[in-house]
C-alpha positions, 0 to 999 in steps of 0.5 A: 029344408030348402035345398035350393035357396036361389030361385029364378026371379019372377021378373027380369033384371035390368041390364044396368043392374046386371052390369053394376052387380057383375062389376061389383064382383071384382077380381085382382087382375094381378093376382088372378093371373094364373087362374086366367091362363092362357092368354095373349096380350091385349091386342090379341085379346081384342082381335079374338073378341072381335071375331068371336063376338061377330059369330058367337050365335052361329052354330059350329055343328054346321061346319060340314054343311055350310061352305063359308064355315067349313072353309074357315075351319079347314084354314085353321086346321091347315094353318095348325098342320103346318107347324107339326111337320106333317107329311102328305095327306095329313089331316086335323080336327077342330076340338073343344079342348085337350080332353076331347082331343085326347079322347078323340085319339083313344076313340080312333085308336080303338076303332083302328084296333078293331080292324087291324087287331080284331083278335084283341078283345080287351084292349090296353093303352100304355102311358107314362105315370105323367100322362094327363088324367083325360087318358084315365077318363077317356080309357074309362069311357071307351072301354079301354084299360090304361096301363100307367108305368113308372117314370125314368130319369129326369121325370120322362117316360121310361122306354124299358118300362113301356116295353115291358108293359106292352101285352097281346092286348096293347093297341097303342102307346102315349107320350107327352110333349111336354107333360103337365106336371114337369114340363118334360118331353118323353123320349118320343123318337124311342117311344116311336121305335117300340111302337113301329116294332110292335105294330101300335098306335102312337099318340103324342099329347102336345096340349100344353106345348103344341103351339109354342114349341115350334117357335121356341125351336126357332129361338134356339131352345133344343127340344127332343124330336116330338112331332110328325118328324118321328115317323111313328106318330099317328096323332097329335093333341094341341090346345089352340087356347093355350099357346095358340092364344085363342079363346076357349074352347079351342083345341085340335087333334091332328092326324098323320093321315085322313085315313086315321082321321076316318077311325074317329068319325061316326055318321049315324042315320038310325033315326028320323033325321037322316044322317047326323054327321059332326066334325068331332064329338061334339054336335052343337058347338060355339062357331065363334071359337072356330072363327076367333081361332082363324082370326088370331092365327092370321093376326099373329102370323109366324112373326107374332108367335115368335115374338110371344115366344120370346116374351114367354121364354124371357118371363120364365127365365126372370120367374126361375131366377126370382124363385131361386133366389128365395131360400127354401125354394128351387125351380125344377129343370124343364124342357119347356113349360109349365115352370114348376118349383119344389121346396127344399125345406119349406112345406109347399102346401103352406106356401099354397095356402098362404098365397091363396090368402093373398089372392093367388090361385095356384095349381100343384102336383103331389108326386113329388110336391110341386107348384106349376106356373103356366106362364103365358104372353099376357104376363107383365112385369108387374105380375112377375114382380108382385108374385116374386115379392109375395112369394118371398114374404110367404116363404119368410113367414113360413120359415119364421113359423108364422104361417098356418094356412094349407092347401092340397097340392093338386091340378 
């Protein structure tokens, strides 16, 4: 039996044919909205495409050697750092996404512990149940034991549970700002007090909200202390390709000082090519992402990000009101985003399945059953109203016993 029915064609395919075939694939621009998050409005997308296309053939591995690229990458991390109340000497690393950023923190944490805590032979990291699965993956890769602890009130990390989970092998703690499933901020200042008292590295995962929170706070949204204003925070991960509206792949890992950044760097020279130095985990990487991030950050500036943050918060309010008006559905309280809603007397696996039949690709959570909506600045009134109309129709079908399509609630 041929297990590989699609083979490389003998002859090349013309650009005209490829263009026709790609366009024929089509997509519902409205109902595919959540699957394409996170994006900025059309003008921001245009700026990003311009910069990315100009430098898409360049290799970001040379950012430590090519001065023009080094300056651009340094400018990006400096602009990003400025939003997180950095102390003197803080640093940053441009990465490919939240997973690499969180891996970078875990790797640095482990290397730091080898110097600061040499007696620890089986290092452990304590994280709340709501922490991103990239911490589970990273701990597996780096030989760390991840200890997840139950949440406290309002689906936030429980400081007492974290304190009780710390052992002689614990080298670090993880907190979210906010967590993905619930959009809630952990009590990072209280977790920081524990970290300082026990001499532990504290990493804050702000991949979702890192480039929205500074502007939401300026617009009056009250958030718990979460960035370098908390003295115990050693590192922060924050995704530029989420609320920074930069094209993927683009994220950052920010360090309280360059000394902490040092623990992440490895510069092997045990091969014929001499010293192999890279800015982060990746070797070859698309320089287009770096230049596009530089362009988008400068194009928007503080004023632009404030404007887009206001649009996102307004959209969250409209979506929340619309969902809460549908019998059987309820939006959970959250500090920021994503918006999550639950079913009061409606099976959300049916909601997800029936909405999928209409063309919506939705993410969910199983504990408790939720559907997550990553609202971004590209959202339009048409998307909001179409989604609410479809959701109202689906909820009515479920209550009337006319729905049968189910989908698992998962990320």
